[in-house]
C-alpha positions as CSV (number, residue, x, y, z in Angstrom):
1,X,100.3,65.1,86.6
2,X,99.5,65.2,82.9
3,X,97.2,63.2,80.6
4,X,98.5,61.5,77.4
5,X,98.2,64.8,75.5
6,X,100.5,66.6,78.0
7,X,97.6,68.6,79.6
8,X,97.9,69.3,83.3
9,X,95.3,67.5,85.4
10,X,95.1,68.1,89.1
11,X,95.7,65.3,91.6
12,X,92.8,63.6,93.3
13,X,91.5,65.9,96.1
14,X,92.7,63.8,99.0
15,X,95.0,64.7,101.9
16,X,93.9,68.4,101.9
17,X,93.3,69.4,105.5
18,X,93.1,73.1,106.3
19,X,93.4,72.1,110.0
20,X,96.9,70.9,109.3
21,X,99.0,73.9,110.2
22,X,101.6,73.2,107.5
23,X,99.0,72.8,104.7
24,X,97.2,75.9,105.9
25,X,100.4,77.9,105.9
26,X,101.0,76.8,102.3
27,X,97.5,77.9,101.2
28,X,97.8,81.2,103.0
29,X,101.2,81.8,101.2
30,X,99.6,80.9,97.8
31,X,96.7,83.3,98.4
32,X,98.9,86.0,99.9
33,X,101.4,86.0,97.0
34,X,98.5,86.1,94.5
35,X,96.8,88.9,96.3
36,X,99.8,91.1,96.4
37,X,100.5,90.3,92.7
38,X,97.0,91.4,91.8
39,X,97.3,94.6,93.9
40,X,100.6,95.5,92.1
41,X,99.1,94.5,88.7
42,X,96.3,97.0,89.4
43,X,98.7,99.8,90.2
44,X,100.8,99.0,87.1
45,X,97.8,98.9,84.7
46,X,96.5,102.2,86.2
47,X,99.9,103.8,85.6
48,X,100.2,102.3,82.1
49,X,96.8,103.9,81.3
50,X,98.4,107.3,81.6
51,X,100.8,106.4,78.7
52,X,98.0,105.2,76.4
53,X,98.0,106.9,73.0
54,X,94.2,107.3,72.8
55,X,91.2,107.6,75.1
56,X,90.0,104.2,73.8
57,X,93.2,102.5,74.9
58,X,93.1,104.3,78.2
59,X,89.6,103.0,78.8
60,X,90.6,99.5,78.0
61,X,93.4,99.5,80.5
62,X,91.2,101.1,83.1
63,X,88.7,98.2,82.6
64,X,91.5,95.7,83.0
65,X,92.8,97.4,86.2
66,X,89.3,97.3,87.6
67,X,89.2,93.5,87.0
68,X,92.5,93.1,88.9
69,X,91.2,94.9,91.9
70,X,88.1,92.7,91.7
71,X,90.3,89.6,91.8
72,X,92.2,91.1,94.7
73,X,89.0,91.5,96.7
74,X,88.1,87.8,96.2
75,X,91.5,86.8,97.6
76,X,91.2,89.1,100.5
77,X,87.8,87.7,101.3
78,X,89.1,84.1,101.2
79,X,92.0,85.0,103.5
80,X,89.7,86.6,106.0
81,X,87.5,83.6,105.9
82,X,90.5,81.6,107.0
83,X,91.0,83.9,109.9
84,X,94.1,85.6,108.3
85,X,94.7,89.3,107.9
86,X,95.4,89.9,104.2
87,X,98.2,92.3,104.9
88,X,100.0,89.7,107.0
89,X,99.6,87.1,104.3
90,X,100.9,89.5,101.6
91,X,103.9,90.9,103.4
92,X,106.4,88.1,102.8
93,X,106.0,88.7,99.0
94,X,106.3,92.4,98.9
95,X,110.1,92.5,98.5
96,X,110.2,90.0,95.6
97,X,107.3,91.3,93.7
98,X,108.3,95.0,94.1
99,X,111.8,94.1,93.0
100,X,110.4,92.5,89.8
101,X,108.4,95.6,89.0
102,X,111.2,98.0,89.9
103,X,113.6,96.1,87.5
104,X,111.0,96.0,84.7
105,X,109.7,99.5,84.5
106,X,108.3,99.9,81.0
107,X,109.8,102.8,79.0
108,X,106.6,103.3,77.0
109,X,103.1,102.2,76.2
110,X,104.0,99.1,74.2
111,X,106.5,97.8,76.8
112,X,103.8,98.2,79.4
113,X,101.4,96.1,77.3
114,X,104.0,93.3,76.8
115,X,104.7,93.3,80.5
116,X,101.0,93.0,81.4
117,X,100.6,90.0,79.1
118,X,104.0,88.2,79.1
119,X,105.5,89.2,82.5
120,X,102.3,88.7,84.5
121,X,101.5,85.6,82.5
122,X,104.6,83.8,83.6
123,X,103.8,84.5,87.3
124,X,100.2,83.4,86.7
125,X,101.3,80.1,85.1
126,X,103.5,79.4,88.1
127,X,100.7,79.9,90.5
128,X,98.3,77.9,88.4
129,X,100.8,75.0,88.5
130,X,101.0,75.2,92.3
131,X,97.2,75.3,92.5
132,X,97.0,71.8,91.2
133,X,98.2,70.7,94.7
134,X,95.6,72.5,97.0
135,X,92.1,71.8,98.1
136,X,89.3,72.1,95.4
137,X,87.9,75.3,96.9
138,X,91.2,77.1,96.8
139,X,92.0,75.7,93.4
140,X,88.8,77.0,91.9
141,X,89.4,80.4,93.4
142,X,92.9,80.6,92.0
143,X,91.8,79.5,88.5
144,X,89.0,82.2,88.7
145,X,91.5,84.9,89.7
146,X,94.0,83.9,87.0
147,X,91.4,84.3,84.2
148,X,92.8,87.0,81.9
149,X,89.3,88.3,81.2
150,X,90.0,89.6,77.8
151,X,93.5,91.0,78.5
152,X,95.1,88.8,76.0
153,X,92.9,89.8,73.1
154,X,93.3,93.5,73.8
155,X,97.1,93.4,74.2
156,X,97.7,91.1,71.2
157,X,95.6,93.3,68.9
158,X,97.3,96.5,70.1
159,X,100.9,95.2,69.8
160,X,100.3,93.6,66.4
161,X,98.8,96.8,65.1
162,X,101.8,98.8,66.3
163,X,104.3,96.3,64.7
164,X,102.4,96.5,61.5
165,X,102.8,100.3,61.4
166,X,106.3,100.3,62.9
167,X,108.0,97.0,62.0
168,X,111.3,97.9,63.7
169,X,109.6,98.0,67.1
170,X,109.2,94.2,67.0
171,X,112.8,93.5,67.6
172,X,113.0,95.8,70.7
173,X,109.8,94.2,72.1
174,X,111.1,90.7,71.6
175,X,114.2,91.6,73.6
176,X,112.0,93.1,76.3
177,X,109.9,89.9,76.4
178,X,113.0,87.8,76.9
179,X,114.1,90.1,79.8
180,X,110.7,89.8,81.4
181,X,110.8,86.0,81.4
182,X,114.3,86.0,83.0
183,X,113.2,88.5,85.7
184,X,109.9,86.6,86.4
185,X,111.7,83.2,86.8
186,X,114.2,84.8,89.1
187,X,111.4,86.2,91.2
188,X,109.7,82.7,91.3
189,X,113.0,81.1,92.4
190,X,113.5,83.7,95.1
191,X,110.0,83.1,96.5
192,X,110.5,79.3,96.4
193,X,113.7,79.6,98.4
194,X,112.2,82.0,101.0
195,X,108.8,80.3,101.5
196,X,109.2,76.7,102.5
197,X,105.4,76.3,103.1
198,X,104.6,77.3,99.5
199,X,107.4,75.1,98.1
200,X,106.0,72.2,100.1
201,X,102.9,72.2,97.9
202,X,105.1,71.1,95.0
203,X,107.5,68.7,96.8
204,X,104.8,67.3,99.0
205,X,104.3,66.2,102.6
206,X,103.1,63.0,104.3
207,X,99.5,62.3,103.1
208,X,99.5,64.9,100.4
209,X,100.1,64.5,96.6
210,X,103.2,66.1,95.2
211,X,105.2,66.4,92.0
212,X,108.1,64.1,91.4
213,X,111.3,65.2,89.7
214,X,110.0,64.2,86.3
215,X,106.8,66.2,86.8
216,X,108.8,69.2,88.0
217,X,110.8,69.0,84.8
218,X,107.6,68.9,82.7
219,X,106.3,71.9,84.7
220,X,109.3,73.9,83.6
221,X,108.7,72.9,80.0
222,X,105.1,73.9,80.2
223,X,106.1,77.3,81.7
224,X,108.5,77.8,78.8
225,X,106.1,76.7,76.2
226,X,103.4,79.0,77.5
227,X,105.8,81.9,77.3
228,X,106.7,81.1,73.7
229,X,103.0,80.8,72.8
230,X,102.4,84.3,74.2
231,X,105.3,85.8,72.4
232,X,104.2,84.2,69.1
233,X,100.6,85.5,69.6
234,X,102.1,89.0,69.9
235,X,104.0,88.5,66.7
236,X,107.4,88.5,68.5
237,X,110.2,86.0,68.4
238,X,110.3,84.0,71.7
């Protein structure tokens, strides 16, 4: 739900019972998808660091990669506390997330930066929206994990500096950003179709809050608006 200013506000924390097998499966899916996303993000940032044009840039990406693996550990700990093996929780998401990364391999340093900020940002926004419909402890963990921890400032500065020196690169990166959003939304749709438990967090179940059709429409608008905001921060046409 949203307040009068259009800001997402989570539903009241009622109807969340981790002893309910359906709700528990949905939470495990949410944490498993996030965990594998963080693991792949770590691998991608580590690879991108090898393309960095300077030691300072490489150090920055190594620091961001370290944060991703830290987030991954938090999710793994939470899954184990629920009595779930992390690898089992992550496995259903391997195909979709790997396919996204395979289809969006950056051809250079700048494309890698835009992917880290724009591509990952879309997926994170999607998970953040879903987290509005889980128990408070899980919600707090998801929000903590999705904190960009300085990634935005580093990427925005690096990309804007590159465009200032080489203006023509802006058009190519704008096209790349549009491709990323298409691939990321396709990935989200694939996951939604394949994972009924995860989808149930949005559409609801008896005794649990859910998003109605109007709210689902507003969610899509928020996802699109956030993508446009990120592109504009980079100095790129959305």
